[in-house]
CHARMM-style PDB file with segment names, atoms N, HN, CA, C and O in Angstrom:
ATOM      1  N   MET     1       0.843  -1.169   0.000  1.00  0.00      PROA
ATOM      2  CA  MET     1       0.000   0.000   0.000  1.00  0.00      PROA
ATOM      3  C   MET     1       0.896   1.243   0.000  1.00  0.00      PROA
ATOM      4  O   MET     1       1.830   1.342   0.795  1.00  0.00      PROA
ATOM      5  N   ARG     2       0.618   2.139  -0.852  1.00  0.00      PROA
ATOM      6  HN  ARG     2      -0.141   2.059  -1.498  1.00  0.00      PROA
ATOM      7  CA  ARG     2       1.379   3.385  -0.900  1.00  0.00      PROA
ATOM      8  C   ARG     2       0.712   4.424  -0.007  1.00  0.00      PROA
ATOM      9  O   ARG     2      -0.509   4.578  -0.017  1.00  0.00      PROA
ATOM     10  N   THR     3       1.532   5.134   0.766  1.00  0.00      PROA
ATOM     11  HN  THR     3       2.524   5.009   0.775  1.00  0.00      PROA
ATOM     12  CA  THR     3       1.050   6.167   1.666  1.00  0.00      PROA
ATOM     13  C   THR     3       2.056   7.302   1.697  1.00  0.00      PROA
ATOM     14  O   THR     3       3.265   7.071   1.669  1.00  0.00      PROA
ATOM     15  N   THR     4       1.562   8.507   1.752  1.00  0.00      PROA
ATOM     16  HN  THR     4       0.580   8.694   1.775  1.00  0.00      PROA
ATOM     17  CA  THR     4       2.440   9.666   1.884  1.00  0.00      PROA
ATOM     18  C   THR     4       2.488  10.053   3.349  1.00  0.00      PROA
ATOM     19  O   THR     4       1.454  10.254   3.986  1.00  0.00      PROA
ATOM     20  N   LEU     5       3.702  10.155   3.877  1.00  0.00      PROA
ATOM     21  HN  LEU     5       4.542   9.992   3.359  1.00  0.00      PROA
ATOM     22  CA  LEU     5       3.890  10.489   5.289  1.00  0.00      PROA
ATOM     23  C   LEU     5       4.808  11.696   5.418  1.00  0.00      PROA
ATOM     24  O   LEU     5       5.714  11.889   4.607  1.00  0.00      PROA
ATOM     25  N   ASP     6       4.570  12.490   6.425  1.00  0.00      PROA
ATOM     26  HN  ASP     6       3.834  12.333   7.083  1.00  0.00      PROA
ATOM     27  CA  ASP     6       5.437  13.629   6.713  1.00  0.00      PROA
ATOM     28  C   ASP     6       6.195  13.314   8.006  1.00  0.00      PROA
ATOM     29  O   ASP     6       5.741  13.638   9.104  1.00  0.00      PROA
ATOM     30  N   ILE     7       7.350  12.679   7.853  1.00  0.00      PROA
ATOM     31  HN  ILE     7       7.719  12.416   6.962  1.00  0.00      PROA
ATOM     32  CA  ILE     7       8.166  12.252   8.994  1.00  0.00      PROA
ATOM     33  C   ILE     7       9.443  13.073   8.990  1.00  0.00      PROA
ATOM     34  O   ILE     7      10.057  13.260   7.940  1.00  0.00      PROA
ATOM     35  N   PRO     8       9.850  13.567  10.157  1.00  0.00      PROA
ATOM     36  CA  PRO     8      11.099  14.344  10.219  1.00  0.00      PROA
ATOM     37  C   PRO     8      12.291  13.540   9.675  1.00  0.00      PROA
ATOM     38  O   PRO     8      12.505  12.391  10.061  1.00  0.00      PROA
ATOM     39  N   GLU     9      13.044  14.148   8.792  1.00  0.00      PROA
ATOM     40  HN  GLU     9      12.871  15.082   8.478  1.00  0.00      PROA
ATOM     41  CA  GLU     9      14.166  13.479   8.125  1.00  0.00      PROA
ATOM     42  C   GLU     9      15.200  12.960   9.123  1.00  0.00      PROA
ATOM     43  O   GLU     9      15.724  11.857   8.973  1.00  0.00      PROA
ATOM     44  N   ASN    10      15.489  13.779  10.154  1.00  0.00      PROA
ATOM     45  HN  ASN    10      15.064  14.675  10.276  1.00  0.00      PROA
ATOM     46  CA  ASN    10      16.495  13.342  11.130  1.00  0.00      PROA
ATOM     47  C   ASN    10      16.031  12.110  11.908  1.00  0.00      PROA
ATOM     48  O   ASN    10      16.850  11.275  12.294  1.00  0.00      PROA
ATOM     49  N   LEU    11      14.726  11.995  12.137  1.00  0.00      PROA
ATOM     50  HN  LEU    11      14.061  12.673  11.823  1.00  0.00      PROA
ATOM     51  CA  LEU    11      14.190  10.826  12.842  1.00  0.00      PROA
ATOM     52  C   LEU    11      14.345   9.569  11.978  1.00  0.00      PROA
ATOM     53  O   LEU    11      14.720   8.509  12.478  1.00  0.00      PROA
ATOM     54  N   ILE    12      14.060   9.691  10.707  1.00  0.00      PROA
ATOM     55  HN  ILE    12      13.755  10.552  10.300  1.00  0.00      PROA
ATOM     56  CA  ILE    12      14.227   8.560   9.788  1.00  0.00      PROA
ATOM     57  C   ILE    12      15.695   8.150   9.706  1.00  0.00      PROA
ATOM     58  O   ILE    12      16.012   6.962   9.750  1.00  0.00      PROA
ATOM     59  N   LYS    13      16.591   9.129   9.587  1.00  0.00      PROA
ATOM     60  HN  LYS    13      16.334  10.095   9.551  1.00  0.00      PROA
ATOM     61  CA  LYS    13      18.023   8.821   9.487  1.00  0.00      PROA
ATOM     62  C   LYS    13      18.519   8.131  10.753  1.00  0.00      PROA
ATOM     63  O   LYS    13      19.274   7.162  10.678  1.00  0.00      PROA
ATOM     64  N   ASP    14      18.097   8.627  11.918  1.00  0.00      PROA
ATOM     65  HN  ASP    14      17.484   9.415  11.980  1.00  0.00      PROA
ATOM     66  CA  ASP    14      18.498   8.003  13.182  1.00  0.00      PROA
ATOM     67  C   ASP    14      17.975   6.568  13.275  1.00  0.00      PROA
ATOM     68  O   ASP    14      18.685   5.669  13.727  1.00  0.00      PROA
ATOM     69  N   ALA    15      16.735   6.363  12.845  1.00  0.00      PROA
ATOM     70  HN  ALA    15      16.158   7.093  12.478  1.00  0.00      PROA
ATOM     71  CA  ALA    15      16.150   5.019  12.879  1.00  0.00      PROA
ATOM     72  C   ALA    15      16.873   4.085  11.911  1.00  0.00      PROA
ATOM     73  O   ALA    15      17.069   2.908  12.213  1.00  0.00      PROA
ATOM     74  N   MET    16      17.264   4.599  10.764  1.00  0.00      PROA
ATOM     75  HN  MET    16      17.105   5.555  10.519  1.00  0.00      PROA
ATOM     76  CA  MET    16      17.994   3.781   9.790  1.00  0.00      PROA
ATOM     77  C   MET    16      19.356   3.380  10.335  1.00  0.00      PROA
ATOM     78  O   MET    16      19.801   2.251  10.132  1.00  0.00      PROA
ATOM     79  N   LYS    17      20.022   4.307  11.031  1.00  0.00      PROA
ATOM     80  HN  LYS    17      19.660   5.224  11.196  1.00  0.00      PROA
ATOM     81  CA  LYS    17      21.316   3.981  11.640  1.00  0.00      PROA
ATOM     82  C   LYS    17      21.142   2.937  12.743  1.00  0.00      PROA
ATOM     83  O   LYS    17      21.902   1.972  12.820  1.00  0.00      PROA
ATOM     84  N   ALA    18      20.136   3.139  13.593  1.00  0.00      PROA
ATOM     85  HN  ALA    18      19.519   3.923  13.531  1.00  0.00      PROA
ATOM     86  CA  ALA    18      19.922   2.245  14.734  1.00  0.00      PROA
ATOM     87  C   ALA    18      19.559   0.830  14.295  1.00  0.00      PROA
ATOM     88  O   ALA    18      19.951  -0.143  14.938  1.00  0.00      PROA
ATOM     89  N   SER    19      18.813   0.719  13.201  1.00  0.00      PROA
ATOM     90  HN  SER    19      18.495   1.510  12.678  1.00  0.00      PROA
ATOM     91  CA  SER    19      18.360  -0.594  12.757  1.00  0.00      PROA
ATOM     92  C   SER    19      19.240  -1.196  11.666  1.00  0.00      PROA
ATOM     93  O   SER    19      19.014  -2.331  11.246  1.00  0.00      PROA
ATOM     94  N   HSD    20      20.232  -0.453  11.208  1.00  0.00      PROA
ATOM     95  HN  HSD    20      20.416   0.469  11.549  1.00  0.00      PROA
ATOM     96  CA  HSD    20      21.145  -0.911  10.153  1.00  0.00      PROA
ATOM     97  C   HSD    20      20.381  -1.283   8.878  1.00  0.00      PROA
ATOM     98  O   HSD    20      20.675  -2.286   8.228  1.00  0.00      PROA
ATOM     99  N   VAL    21      19.403  -0.454   8.542  1.00  0.00      PROA
ATOM    100  HN  VAL    21      19.165   0.361   9.070  1.00  0.00      PROA
ATOM    101  CA  VAL    21      18.579  -0.654   7.355  1.00  0.00      PROA
ATOM    102  C   VAL    21      18.886   0.468   6.376  1.00  0.00      PROA
ATOM    103  O   VAL    21      19.187   1.590   6.781  1.00  0.00      PROA
ATOM    104  N   HSD    22      18.808   0.160   5.087  1.00  0.00      PROA
ATOM    105  HN  HSD    22      18.563  -0.752   4.758  1.00  0.00      PROA
ATOM    106  CA  HSD    22      19.211   1.131   4.074  1.00  0.00      PROA
ATOM    107  C   HSD    22      18.058   1.846   3.378  1.00  0.00      PROA
ATOM    108  O   HSD    22      18.293   2.775   2.605  1.00  0.00      PROA
ATOM    109  N   THR    23      16.813   1.431   3.636  1.00  0.00      PROA
ATOM    110  HN  THR    23      16.622   0.677   4.264  1.00  0.00      PROA
ATOM    111  CA  THR    23      15.692   2.092   2.971  1.00  0.00      PROA
ATOM    112  C   THR    23      14.701   2.629   4.001  1.00  0.00      PROA
ATOM    113  O   THR    23      14.551   2.077   5.091  1.00  0.00      PROA
ATOM    114  N   LYS    24      14.041   3.700   3.635  1.00  0.00      PROA
ATOM    115  HN  LYS    24      14.163   4.149   2.749  1.00  0.00      PROA
ATOM    116  CA  LYS    24      13.032   4.301   4.515  1.00  0.00      PROA
ATOM    117  C   LYS    24      11.854   3.359   4.698  1.00  0.00      PROA
ATOM    118  O   LYS    24      11.310   3.233   5.796  1.00  0.00      PROA
ATOM    119  N   THR    25      11.469   2.707   3.625  1.00  0.00      PROA
ATOM    120  HN  THR    25      11.910   2.810   2.733  1.00  0.00      PROA
ATOM    121  CA  THR    25      10.343   1.769   3.700  1.00  0.00      PROA
ATOM    122  C   THR    25      10.628   0.658   4.702  1.00  0.00      PROA
ATOM    123  O   THR    25       9.781   0.331   5.534  1.00  0.00      PROA
ATOM    124  N   GLN    26      11.806   0.090   4.619  1.00  0.00      PROA
ATOM    125  HN  GLN    26      12.493   0.356   3.943  1.00  0.00      PROA
ATOM    126  CA  GLN    26      12.150  -1.024   5.509  1.00  0.00      PROA
ATOM    127  C   GLN    26      12.206  -0.580   6.963  1.00  0.00      PROA
ATOM    128  O   GLN    26      11.781  -1.326   7.846  1.00  0.00      PROA
ATOM    129  N   VAL    27      12.717   0.609   7.233  1.00  0.00      PROA
ATOM    130  HN  VAL    27      13.062   1.214   6.516  1.00  0.00      PROA
ATOM    131  CA  VAL    27      12.789   1.075   8.620  1.00  0.00      PROA
ATOM    132  C   VAL    27      11.387   1.316   9.182  1.00  0.00      PROA
ATOM    133  O   VAL    27      11.151   1.083  10.368  1.00  0.00      PROA
ATOM    134  N   ILE    28      10.466   1.775   8.354  1.00  0.00      PROA
ATOM    135  HN  ILE    28      10.658   1.965   7.391  1.00  0.00      PROA
ATOM    136  CA  ILE    28       9.090   1.971   8.815  1.00  0.00      PROA
ATOM    137  C   ILE    28       8.417   0.627   9.065  1.00  0.00      PROA
ATOM    138  O   ILE    28       7.683   0.481  10.043  1.00  0.00      PROA
ATOM    139  N   ILE    29       8.653  -0.358   8.198  1.00  0.00      PROA
ATOM    140  HN  ILE    29       9.248  -0.239   7.403  1.00  0.00      PROA
ATOM    141  CA  ILE    29       8.094  -1.695   8.398  1.00  0.00      PROA
ATOM    142  C   ILE    29       8.611  -2.300   9.700  1.00  0.00      PROA
ATOM    143  O   ILE    29       7.842  -2.878  10.468  1.00  0.00      PROA
ATOM    144  N   ILE    30       9.906  -2.166   9.946  1.00  0.00      PROA
ATOM    145  HN  ILE    30      10.530  -1.696   9.322  1.00  0.00      PROA
ATOM    146  CA  ILE    30      10.501  -2.691  11.188  1.00  0.00      PROA
ATOM    147  C   ILE    30       9.874  -2.010  12.404  1.00  0.00      PROA
ATOM    148  O   ILE    30       9.546  -2.671  13.390  1.00  0.00      PROA
ATOM    149  N   ALA    31       9.710  -0.706  12.332  1.00  0.00      PROA
ATOM    150  HN  ALA    31       9.976  -0.169  11.531  1.00  0.00      PROA
ATOM    151  CA  ALA    31       9.137   0.037  13.455  1.00  0.00      PROA
ATOM    152  C   ALA    31       7.698  -0.387  13.718  1.00  0.00      PROA
ATOM    153  O   ALA    31       7.305  -0.543  14.874  1.00  0.00      PROA
ATOM    154  N   LEU    32       6.908  -0.577  12.667  1.00  0.00      PROA
ATOM    155  HN  LEU    32       7.228  -0.451  11.728  1.00  0.00      PROA
ATOM    156  CA  LEU    32       5.521  -0.996  12.844  1.00  0.00      PROA
ATOM    157  C   LEU    32       5.431  -2.410  13.403  1.00  0.00      PROA
ATOM    158  O   LEU    32       4.604  -2.676  14.275  1.00  0.00      PROA
ATOM    159  N   LYS    33       6.265  -3.313  12.919  1.00  0.00      PROA
ATOM    160  HN  LYS    33       6.937  -3.097  12.211  1.00  0.00      PROA
ATOM    161  CA  LYS    33       6.279  -4.686  13.440  1.00  0.00      PROA
ATOM    162  C   LYS    33       6.662  -4.695  14.916  1.00  0.00      PROA
ATOM    163  O   LYS    33       6.083  -5.438  15.709  1.00  0.00      PROA
ATOM    164  N   ASP    34       7.635  -3.872  15.277  1.00  0.00      PROA
ATOM    165  HN  ASP    34       8.105  -3.269  14.633  1.00  0.00      PROA
ATOM    166  CA  ASP    34       8.073  -3.794  16.666  1.00  0.00      PROA
ATOM    167  C   ASP    34       6.956  -3.247  17.552  1.00  0.00      PROA
ATOM    168  O   ASP    34       6.752  -3.729  18.667  1.00  0.00      PROA
ATOM    169  N   LEU    35       6.241  -2.252  17.063  1.00  0.00      PROA
ATOM    170  HN  LEU    35       6.406  -1.860  16.158  1.00  0.00      PROA
ATOM    171  CA  LEU    35       5.119  -1.687  17.816  1.00  0.00      PROA
ATOM    172  C   LEU    35       4.039  -2.738  18.063  1.00  0.00      PROA
ATOM    173  O   LEU    35       3.522  -2.846  19.174  1.00  0.00      PROA
ATOM    174  N   VAL    36       3.699  -3.509  17.036  1.00  0.00      PROA
ATOM    175  HN  VAL    36       4.120  -3.421  16.133  1.00  0.00      PROA
ATOM    176  CA  VAL    36       2.687  -4.559  17.169  1.00  0.00      PROA
ATOM    177  C   VAL    36       3.164  -5.635  18.128  1.00  0.00      PROA
ATOM    178  O   VAL    36       2.391  -6.102  18.964  1.00  0.00      PROA
ATOM    179  N   ARG    37       4.444  -6.041  18.022  1.00  0.00      PROA
ATOM    180  HN  ARG    37       5.072  -5.661  17.343  1.00  0.00      PROA
ATOM    181  CA  ARG    37       4.999  -7.068  18.908  1.00  0.00      PROA
ATOM    182  C   ARG    37       4.952  -6.615  20.361  1.00  0.00      PROA
ATOM    183  O   ARG    37       4.573  -7.387  21.242  1.00  0.00      PROA
ATOM    184  N   LYS    38       5.335  -5.371  20.616  1.00  0.00      PROA
ATOM    185  HN  LYS    38       5.643  -4.744  19.901  1.00  0.00      PROA
ATOM    186  CA  LYS    38       5.318  -4.856  21.992  1.00  0.00      PROA
ATOM    187  C   LYS    38       3.900  -4.776  22.532  1.00  0.00      PROA
ATOM    188  O   LYS    38       3.671  -5.019  23.717  1.00  0.00      PROA
ATOM    189  N   SER    39       2.955  -4.441  21.677  1.00  0.00      PROA
ATOM    190  HN  SER    39       3.141  -4.244  20.715  1.00  0.00      PROA
ATOM    191  CA  SER    39       1.562  -4.388  22.102  1.00  0.00      PROA
ATOM    192  C   SER    39       1.058  -5.767  22.487  1.00  0.00      PROA
ATOM    193  O   SER    39       0.354  -5.912  23.486  1.00  0.00      PROA
ATOM    194  N   LYS    40       1.410  -6.786  21.704  1.00  0.00      PROA
ATOM    195  HN  LYS    40       1.982  -6.668  20.893  1.00  0.00      PROA
ATOM    196  CA  LYS    40       0.995  -8.155  22.006  1.00  0.00      PROA
ATOM    197  C   LYS    40       1.624  -8.638  23.309  1.00  0.00      PROA
ATOM    198  O   LYS    40       0.966  -9.303  24.109  1.00  0.00      PROA
ATOM    199  N   ILE    41       2.893  -8.306  23.522  1.00  0.00      PROA
ATOM    200  HN  ILE    41       3.428  -7.766  22.872  1.00  0.00      PROA
ATOM    201  CA  ILE    41       3.569  -8.687  24.767  1.00  0.00      PROA
ATOM    202  C   ILE    41       2.897  -8.027  25.955  1.00  0.00      PROA
ATOM    203  O   ILE    41       2.712  -8.651  27.000  1.00  0.00      PROA
ATOM    204  N   SER    42       2.532  -6.761  25.793  1.00  0.00      PROA
ATOM    205  HN  SER    42       2.682  -6.254  24.944  1.00  0.00      PROA
ATOM    206  CA  SER    42       1.852  -6.034  26.861  1.00  0.00      PROA
ATOM    207  C   SER    42       0.524  -6.699  27.211  1.00  0.00      PROA
ATOM    208  O   SER    42       0.169  -6.797  28.386  1.00  0.00      PROA
ATOM    209  N   GLU    43      -0.206  -7.152  26.204  1.00  0.00      PROA
ATOM    210  HN  GLU    43       0.083  -7.072  25.250  1.00  0.00      PROA
ATOM    211  CA  GLU    43      -1.463  -7.853  26.439  1.00  0.00      PROA
ATOM    212  C   GLU    43      -1.231  -9.170  27.179  1.00  0.00      PROA
ATOM    213  O   GLU    43      -1.999  -9.521  28.075  1.00  0.00      PROA
ATOM    214  N   LEU    44      -0.179  -9.897  26.811  1.00  0.00      PROA
ATOM    215  HN  LEU    44       0.445  -9.611  26.084  1.00  0.00      PROA
ATOM    216  CA  LEU    44       0.115 -11.168  27.477  1.00  0.00      PROA
ATOM    217  C   LEU    44       0.517 -10.972  28.931  1.00  0.00      PROA
ATOM    218  O   LEU    44       0.247 -11.835  29.766  1.00  0.00      PROA
ATOM    219  N   LYS    45       1.155  -9.856  29.244  1.00  0.00      PROA
ATOM    220  HN  LYS    45       1.375  -9.155  28.565  1.00  0.00      PROA
ATOM    221  CA  LYS    45       1.596  -9.592  30.614  1.00  0.00      PROA
ATOM    222  C   LYS    45       0.428  -9.480  31.577  1.00  0.00      PROA
ATOM    223  O   LYS    45       0.609  -9.645  32.783  1.00  0.00      PROA
ATOM    224  N   LYS    46      -0.753  -9.206  31.076  1.00  0.00      PROA
ATOM    225  HN  LYS    46      -0.900  -9.072  30.096  1.00  0.00      PROA
ATOM    226  CA  LYS    46      -1.939  -9.122  31.934  1.00  0.00      PROA
ATOM    227  C   LYS    46      -2.253 -10.476  32.570  1.00  0.00      PROA
ATOM    228  O   LYS    46      -2.902 -10.533  33.614  1.00  0.00      PROA
ATOM    229  N   PHE    47      -1.796 -11.565  31.948  1.00  0.00      PROA
ATOM    230  HN  PHE    47      -1.268 -11.518  31.100  1.00  0.00      PROA
ATOM    231  CA  PHE    47      -2.076 -12.907  32.446  1.00  0.00      PROA
ATOM    232  C   PHE    47      -1.018 -13.421  33.413  1.00  0.00      PROA
ATOM    233  O   PHE    47      -1.156 -14.522  33.946  1.00  0.00      PROA
ATOM    234  N   LYS    48       0.033 -12.642  33.649  1.00  0.00      PROA
ATOM    235  HN  LYS    48       0.145 -11.748  33.216  1.00  0.00      PROA
ATOM    236  CA  LYS    48       1.124 -13.088  34.526  1.00  0.00      PROA
ATOM    237  C   LYS    48       0.577 -13.451  35.906  1.00  0.00      PROA
ATOM    238  O   LYS    48      -0.091 -12.652  36.563  1.00  0.00      PROA
ATOM    239  N   GLY    49       0.880 -14.670  36.321  1.00  0.00      PROA
ATOM    240  HN  GLY    49       1.422 -15.319  35.787  1.00  0.00      PROA
ATOM    241  CA  GLY    49       0.463 -15.137  37.632  1.00  0.00      PROA
ATOM    242  C   GLY    49      -0.978 -15.604  37.700  1.00  0.00      PROA
ATOM    243  O   GLY    49      -1.439 -16.005  38.769  1.00  0.00      PROA
ATOM    244  N   LYS    50      -1.701 -15.565  36.595  1.00  0.00      PROA
ATOM    245  HN  LYS    50      -1.327 -15.239  35.727  1.00  0.00      PROA
ATOM    246  CA  LYS    50      -3.112 -15.939  36.611  1.00  0.00      PROA
ATOM    247  C   LYS    50      -3.378 -17.283  35.950  1.00  0.00      PROA
ATOM    248  O   LYS    50      -4.486 -17.811  36.045  1.00  0.00      PROA
ATOM    249  N   ILE    51      -2.385 -17.838  35.287  1.00  0.00      PROA
ATOM    250  HN  ILE    51      -1.485 -17.409  35.210  1.00  0.00      PROA
ATOM    251  CA  ILE    51      -2.562 -19.104  34.587  1.00  0.00      PROA
ATOM    252  C   ILE    51      -1.625 -20.135  35.208  1.00  0.00      PROA
ATOM    253  O   ILE    51      -0.427 -19.895  35.360  1.00  0.00      PROA
ATOM    254  N   GLU    52      -2.190 -21.283  35.563  1.00  0.00      PROA
ATOM    255  HN  GLU    52      -3.163 -21.478  35.440  1.00  0.00      PROA
ATOM    256  CA  GLU    52      -1.399 -22.362  36.139  1.00  0.00      PROA
ATOM    257  C   GLU    52      -0.937 -23.284  35.015  1.00  0.00      PROA
ATOM    258  O   GLU    52      -1.745 -23.950  34.368  1.00  0.00      PROA
ATOM    259  N   ILE    53       0.365 -23.312  34.795  1.00  0.00      PROA
ATOM    260  HN  ILE    53       1.022 -22.772  35.321  1.00  0.00      PROA
ATOM    261  CA  ILE    53       0.928 -24.153  33.744  1.00  0.00      PROA
ATOM    262  C   ILE    53       1.913 -25.122  34.388  1.00  0.00      PROA
ATOM    263  O   ILE    53       2.847 -24.716  35.079  1.00  0.00      PROA
ATOM    264  N   ASP    54       1.687 -26.400  34.149  1.00  0.00      PROA
ATOM    265  HN  ASP    54       0.928 -26.731  33.587  1.00  0.00      PROA
ATOM    266  CA  ASP    54       2.566 -27.419  34.699  1.00  0.00      PROA
ATOM    267  C   ASP    54       3.423 -27.968  33.561  1.00  0.00      PROA
ATOM    268  O   ASP    54       3.082 -28.970  32.933  1.00  0.00      PROA
ATOM    269  N   ILE    55       4.546 -27.288  33.311  1.00  0.00      PROA
ATOM    270  HN  ILE    55       4.823 -26.474  33.822  1.00  0.00      PROA
ATOM    271  CA  ILE    55       5.437 -27.668  32.215  1.00  0.00      PROA
ATOM    272  C   ILE    55       6.821 -27.951  32.778  1.00  0.00      PROA
ATOM    273  O   ILE    55       7.355 -27.168  33.563  1.00  0.00      PROA
ATOM    274  N   ASP    56       7.393 -29.071  32.372  1.00  0.00      PROA
ATOM    275  HN  ASP    56       6.959 -29.708  31.735  1.00  0.00      PROA
ATOM    276  CA  ASP    56       8.769 -29.396  32.734  1.00  0.00      PROA
ATOM    277  C   ASP    56       9.673 -28.792  31.664  1.00  0.00      PROA
ATOM    278  O   ASP    56       9.842 -29.374  30.592  1.00  0.00      PROA
ATOM    279  N   MET    57      10.254 -27.633  31.949  1.00  0.00      PROA
ATOM    280  HN  MET    57      10.117 -27.160  32.819  1.00  0.00      PROA
ATOM    281  CA  MET    57      11.056 -26.915  30.960  1.00  0.00      PROA
ATOM    282  C   MET    57      12.281 -27.713  30.529  1.00  0.00      PROA
ATOM    283  O   MET    57      12.718 -27.596  29.384  1.00  0.00      PROA
ATOM    284  N   ASP    58      12.841 -28.521  31.425  1.00  0.00      PROA
ATOM    285  HN  ASP    58      12.486 -28.616  32.355  1.00  0.00      PROA
ATOM    286  CA  ASP    58      13.979 -29.349  31.041  1.00  0.00      PROA
ATOM    287  C   ASP    58      13.568 -30.352  29.961  1.00  0.00      PROA
ATOM    288  O   ASP    58      14.313 -30.590  29.010  1.00  0.00      PROA
ATOM    289  N   ALA    59      12.386 -30.933  30.114  1.00  0.00      PROA
ATOM    290  HN  ALA    59      11.781 -30.739  30.886  1.00  0.00      PROA
ATOM    291  CA  ALA    59      11.900 -31.886  29.110  1.00  0.00      PROA
ATOM    292  C   ALA    59      11.602 -31.180  27.791  1.00  0.00      PROA
ATOM    293  O   ALA    59      11.899 -31.708  26.720  1.00  0.00      PROA
ATOM    294  N   VAL    60      11.028 -30.010  27.867  1.00  0.00      PROA
ATOM    295  HN  VAL    60      10.787 -29.580  28.737  1.00  0.00      PROA
ATOM    296  CA  VAL    60      10.706 -29.252  26.659  1.00  0.00      PROA
ATOM    297  C   VAL    60      11.981 -28.887  25.905  1.00  0.00      PROA
ATOM    298  O   VAL    60      12.022 -28.941  24.676  1.00  0.00      PROA
ATOM    299  N   ARG    61      13.006 -28.521  26.638  1.00  0.00      PROA
ATOM    300  HN  ARG    61      12.973 -28.478  27.637  1.00  0.00      PROA
ATOM    301  CA  ARG    61      14.270 -28.113  26.024  1.00  0.00      PROA
ATOM    302  C   ARG    61      15.179 -29.299  25.706  1.00  0.00      PROA
ATOM    303  O   ARG    61      16.256 -29.113  25.140  1.00  0.00      PROA
ATOM    304  N   GLY    62      14.762 -30.513  26.060  1.00  0.00      PROA
ATOM    305  HN  GLY    62      13.887 -30.664  26.520  1.00  0.00      PROA
ATOM    306  CA  GLY    62      15.546 -31.697  25.769  1.00  0.00      PROA
ATOM    307  C   GLY    62      16.744 -31.887  26.678  1.00  0.00      PROA
ATOM    308  O   GLY    62      17.717 -32.537  26.296  1.00  0.00      PROA
ATOM    309  N   ARG    63      16.684 -31.328  27.873  1.00  0.00      PROA
ATOM    310  HN  ARG    63      15.894 -30.800  28.184  1.00  0.00      PROA
ATOM    311  CA  ARG    63      17.802 -31.458  28.817  1.00  0.00      PROA
ATOM    312  C   ARG    63      17.595 -32.688  29.696  1.00  0.00      PROA
ATOM    313  O   ARG    63      16.469 -33.113  29.957  1.00  0.00      PROA
ATOM    314  N   LYS    64      18.702 -33.236  30.135  1.00  0.00      PROA
ATOM    315  HN  LYS    64      19.617 -32.891  29.923  1.00  0.00      PROA
ATOM    316  CA  LYS    64      18.648 -34.336  31.086  1.00  0.00      PROA
ATOM    317  C   LYS    64      18.898 -33.766  32.474  1.00  0.00      PROA
ATOM    318  O   LYS    64      19.735 -32.882  32.656  1.00  0.00      PROA
ATOM    319  N   CYS    65      18.161 -34.283  33.449  1.00  0.00      PROA
ATOM    320  HN  CYS    65      17.481 -35.001  33.301  1.00  0.00      PROA
ATOM    321  CA  CYS    65      18.308 -33.841  34.829  1.00  0.00      PROA
ATOM    322  C   CYS    65      19.657 -34.316  35.355  1.00  0.00      PROA
ATOM    323  O   CYS    65      20.025 -35.474  35.159  1.00  0.00      PROA
ATOM    324  N   ARG    66      20.387 -33.443  36.014  1.00  0.00      PROA
ATOM    325  HN  ARG    66      20.088 -32.502  36.173  1.00  0.00      PROA
ATOM    326  CA  ARG    66      21.707 -33.784  36.571  1.00  0.00      PROA
ATOM    327  C   ARG    66      21.614 -34.486  37.909  1.00  0.00      PROA
ATOM    328  O   ARG    66      22.619 -35.001  38.398  1.00  0.00      PROA
ATOM    329  N   TYR    67      20.455 -34.522  38.507  1.00  0.00      PROA
ATOM    330  HN  TYR    67      19.638 -34.104  38.109  1.00  0.00      PROA
ATOM    331  CA  TYR    67      20.323 -35.038  39.871  1.00  0.00      PROA
ATOM    332  C   TYR    67      19.917 -36.480  39.905  1.00  0.00      PROA
ATOM    333  OT1 TYR    67      19.766 -37.054  40.983  1.00  0.00      PROA
TER     334      TYR     67
END
């Protein structure tokens, strides 16, 4: 989708340097994906301590118990 945006040039340049990306389009895509990811994580944090999960992380990760 094509969109015209009025974004400060210095902000775009700083974001391109920080993300090591060479195009304005790619830096905006990365920023939007990061925003969505952080929003989803924030939503998941609401469930912290409210869900009982009985998972053996050693078994999930394929580790053998040392004891």
